[in-house]
C-alpha positions in Angstrom: 12.3 55.6 -9.9 16.2 54.7 -9.2 14.3 53.4 -5.4 11.0 51.8 -7.5 14.5 49.8 -9.6 16.4 49.4 -6.9 13.4 47.3 -4.8 12.9 45.3 -7.4 15.9 44.3 -8.6 16.7 43.1 -5.1 12.8 41.0 -4.5 13.4 39.3 -7.7 16.9 38.0 -5.3 15.2 37.1 -2.8 12.9 35.0 -4.7 16.6 33.4 -6.7 18.0 32.8 -3.9 15.1 31.1 -1.6 15.1 27.9 -3.7 19.0 27.8 -2.3 18.2 26.8 1.1 15.8 24.7 0.4 15.7 21.4 0.4 13.7 18.2 -1.3 13.9 15.2 0.2 14.5 12.2 -2.4 12.5 10.8 -4.2 12.5 6.6 -3.9 11.2 5.4 -7.6 7.9 3.1 -6.8 7.2 -0.1 -8.2 5.7 -1.4 -10.9 2.1 -1.5 -11.6 -0.3 -2.5 -10.4 1.5 -2.6 -6.6 2.8 1.5 -6.6 -1.3 1.4 -6.2 -0.8 -0.8 -3.0 -1.1 0.7 0.2 -1.4 -0.7 4.2 -3.0 2.0 6.1 -4.3 2.3 9.7 -2.2 0.3 10.9 -2.8 -0.9 15.0 -1.1 -3.0 16.5 -2.5 -5.9 19.4 -1.7 -7.5 22.2 0.8 -10.7 22.0 2.2 -8.3 19.3 -0.8 -8.4 16.1 -0.5 -5.8 13.4 -4.0 -5.2 11.7 -3.9 -2.9 8.6 -6.7 -2.5 5.8 -5.0 -3.5 2.1 -5.7 -0.4 -0.3 -5.7 0.1 -3.6 -6.7 3.6 -5.8 -4.4 6.9 -5.6 -4.4 9.6 -3.0 -7.3 11.1 -4.9 -9.8 8.0 -4.4 -9.1 4.8 -2.3 -10.6 1.5 -2.0 -10.6 -1.5 0.7 -9.8 -4.2 0.2 -9.8 -5.8 3.4 -7.4 -6.8 6.9 -4.3 -8.2 7.3 -3.5 -9.3 9.9 0.1 -10.6 11.1 2.7 -11.7 14.2 5.6 -9.9 14.5 5.3 -6.3 12.0 6.8 -3.4 14.0 4.3 -0.4 13.3 7.0 2.9 12.8 4.9 5.5 14.7 5.8 8.1 12.1 4.9 6.0 9.5 2.1 3.9 10.4 1.3 3.2 6.2 3.3 1.1 3.8 3.8 0.6 0.5 2.9 -2.9 -1.6 6.5 -3.4 -3.2 5.7 -7.3 -4.9 2.9 -10.2 -4.3 3.8 -13.8 -4.9 0.8 -16.6 -4.1 2.2 -19.2 -2.1 0.4 -22.5 -1.7 -3.0 -23.2 -1.6 -5.6 -25.2 1.4 -8.4 -24.7 -0.5 -7.3 -24.0 -4.6 -10.2 -21.6 -5.0 -8.8 -19.7 -2.8 -5.7 -17.7 -3.0 -2.8 -16.7 -0.8 0.2 -13.9 -1.0 2.7 -13.4 0.3 3.1 -9.1 -0.2 6.9 -7.4 1.1 6.4 -4.1 1.8 9.0 -0.9 2.8 7.5 1.8 4.6 6.3 4.8 2.6 7.9 7.8 4.5 11.1 5.8 4.8 11.8 3.0 2.4 12.6 1.3 4.6 12.3 -3.3 4.1 9.6 -4.2 6.6 9.4 -6.7 6.3 6.1 -9.6 4.4 2.9 -10.1 5.6 0.4 -13.0 4.3 -2.6 -12.6 2.8 -5.5 -14.3 3.0 -9.2 -15.0 2.7 -11.6 -12.1 0.8 -8.7 -10.2 1.0 -6.7 -11.9 -1.3 -9.6 -12.8 -3.2 -9.7 -8.8 -3.9 -6.0 -8.7 -4.5 -5.3 -11.4 -7.2 -8.6 -9.6 -9.2 -6.3 -6.7 -9.3 -3.1 -8.6 -10.2 -5.1 -10.6 -13.1 -5.1 -13.8 -11.6 -7.7 -15.5 -14.5 -8.7 -18.0 -12.6 -10.0 -15.1 -9.2 -11.4 -13.0 -11.8 -13.6 -15.6 -13.4 -14.5 -18.3 -10.1 -17.9 -17.8 -9.2 -18.9 -19.5 -5.9 -21.5 -21.9 -6.7 -23.4 -24.5 -4.1 -21.9 -28.4 -3.7 -24.6 -29.6 -4.5 -23.8 -32.8 -2.3 -24.5 -30.6 1.0 -27.0 -31.4 3.2 -27.9 -27.7 3.5 -30.1 -26.0 1.7 -31.3 -22.3 1.8 
């Protein structure tokens, strides 16, 4: 009886003390919604210092790709090949119906500022819909009635 009691006390002490040495990494706060669900993943470097990443939207349980993003001069940290979108703001457009965004990014693991990326083309259209841009939600492509090209 005394031996089993001694074992249970020892086991209880081991369980209680096992958590003392465990250090957790401080979690950094996520940016506000919808930016908390936007990430750049699958980044690859190409010649001439060009990096291409996939802009993704969603959680770890289900992500959808919004399209590629290419940026010159973005340094890829091999230990942190994914980036969190912290904020985005629209920039002037050459074609009014197509949006362009500049988005601030940071490393997912490190939380360090990694610069900014320009998002344009179809990827920017899909991003604008997520950000709630009324113009992009309502925009539907229609053929130019004056075009000489016919189907």
